[in-house]
C-alpha positions, -999 to 999 in steps of 0.1 A, spaced: 0 0 0 12 35 -9 27 53 22 22 91 24 55 109 29 64 144 42 67 166 11 75 198 29 99 210 56 110 243 70 145 256 62 168 275 87 153 308 75 117 298 82 108 291 45 84 262 38 102 242 12 90 214 -11 113 184 -14 119 192 -51 132 226 -42 155 214 -14 190 227 -9 214 201 4 235 227 22 205 238 44 190 222 75 153 214 76 128 207 103 91 202 112 72 223 137 49 203 160 32 223 188 62 247 188 88 219 189 113 216 161 119 181 147 149 177 125 141 164 90 164 149 65 159 150 27 156 115 13 163 116 -24 174 81 -33 175 69 -69 148 44 -63 129 57 -33 103 84 -35 117 118 -27 105 130 8 116 143 41 121 119 70 129 122 107 162 111 121 161 74 132 125 72 120 114 93 150 76 98 152 68 134 140 36 137 159 16 150 129 2 131 100 20 137 67 -14 144 51 -22 172 75 14 187 74 17 186 36 -15 205 30 -9 229 58 27 236 45 14 238 9 -11 266 18 16 285 37 42 281 9 18 291 -19 -1 318 0 -30 315 -24 -61 294 -30 -94 295 -49 -128 290 -32 -154 279 -58 -182 282 -32 -177 320 -30 -160 323 -65 -130 342 -51 -92 338 -54 -75 346 -21 -39 358 -23 -19 366 9 12 386 14 23 365 44 11 332 60 15 317 95 5 284 111 -11 276 144 -25 311 149 -45 320 180 -76 341 174 -88 367 199 -114 342 212 -86 317 221 -92 293 192 -62 281 172 -65 280 134 -41 259 113 -32 285 87 -37 323 87 -32 347 58 -23 383 62 -25 412 36 2 436 27 -6 458 57 -1 428 80 -38 427 87 -57 395 92 -71 383 58 -85 348 65 -79 316 84 -79 280 71 -86 249 91 -70 217 77 -91 186 84 -76 151 81 -94 125 103 -116 144 127 -138 173 115 -140 206 134 -159 198 166 -192 215 174 -178 238 201 -150 251 179 -174 254 149 -197 276 170 -168 298 182 -157 303 146 -192 311 136 -196 337 164 -162 353 156 -155 382 134 -130 363 113 -133 349 78 -125 312 81 -122 285 55 -120 247 58 -103 221 36 -101 183 38 -68 164 31 -89 140 10 -100 168 -12 -72 195 -10 -86 214 -40 -120 220 -25 -118 248 1 -151 257 16 -163 287 37 -171 283 74 -202 302 81 -197 334 101 -224 352 121 -211 387 114 -208 382 76 -243 365 75 -258 395 93 -241 419 69 -253 400 39 -289 399 54 -287 436 61 -276 444 26 -304 422 10 -329 436 35 -319 472 27 -321 465 -11 -355 448 -6 -368 477 15 -356 502 -11 -373 483 -39 -405 482 -19 -405 519 -12 -397 527 -48 -426 505 -59 -450 521 -34 -440 556 -44 -444 546 -81 -480 534 -73 -488 565 -53 -475 588 -81 -495 569 -106 -526 571 -85 -523 609 -79 -516 615 -116 -547 596 -125 -567 613 -98 -556 648 -109 -563 639 -145 -598 628 -136 -605 660 -116 -593 681 -144 -617 664 -167 -645 670 -143 -637 708 -141 -643 709 -178 -678 697 -174 -703 724 -182 -734 730 -161 -742 726 -124 -719 695 -119 -688 714 -130 -697 745 -109 -703 723 -78 -669 706 -82 -652 740 -85 -669 752 -53 -658 720 -35 -622 727 -45 -624 763 -32 -639 751 1 -610 726 5 -584 753 0 -601 775 26 -603 747 50 -566 737 48 -556 774 49 -576 778 81 -562 747 97 -525 756 91 -530 792 101 -542 781 135 -510 760 141 
């Protein structure tokens, strides 16, 4: 059965490096919960190129999780088809702590060093319910990606963003409703004015009576407003 190997390691300058781009004159390591684990490039003629620990020491993190995490940090970009956006970062970090105390696997920053988005890498166990709720209630834009489908990055629902989207749609809907009502009112008053004008043109007692009613209306409203 095919065994997954470590494809990435960190050089002495903190750069996440793929095995194909390795420099034999540099030292490489893995980071596991803040601890550095020395990694050795294995580039035999017959063996698959990969990084391995000295004396086959257990690294403490699955190759699948590490490889995808390191790939996201090294490339600093991904595409989310769900939102149809291409995210590009100026800088990327791993194991970043949010203000609510939650740790996110990978975090992207923009050119101003401001938080751009976070990415949770899922290998075996999905994000638990409590953490999912904390991420939802946070003000951070968070994505999720599974190691079994590394090209499909999805958006983790966020309360603040959902409220903003709802508010925007509500505002647009309200504006359309007001515009529609104003249009109906305008149409009604135009029809009513046109109808009255036609009545004023009627000869005889009917026309005179309508004109007298109009004058009485004017006098009534003049009297009402003058008292205020």
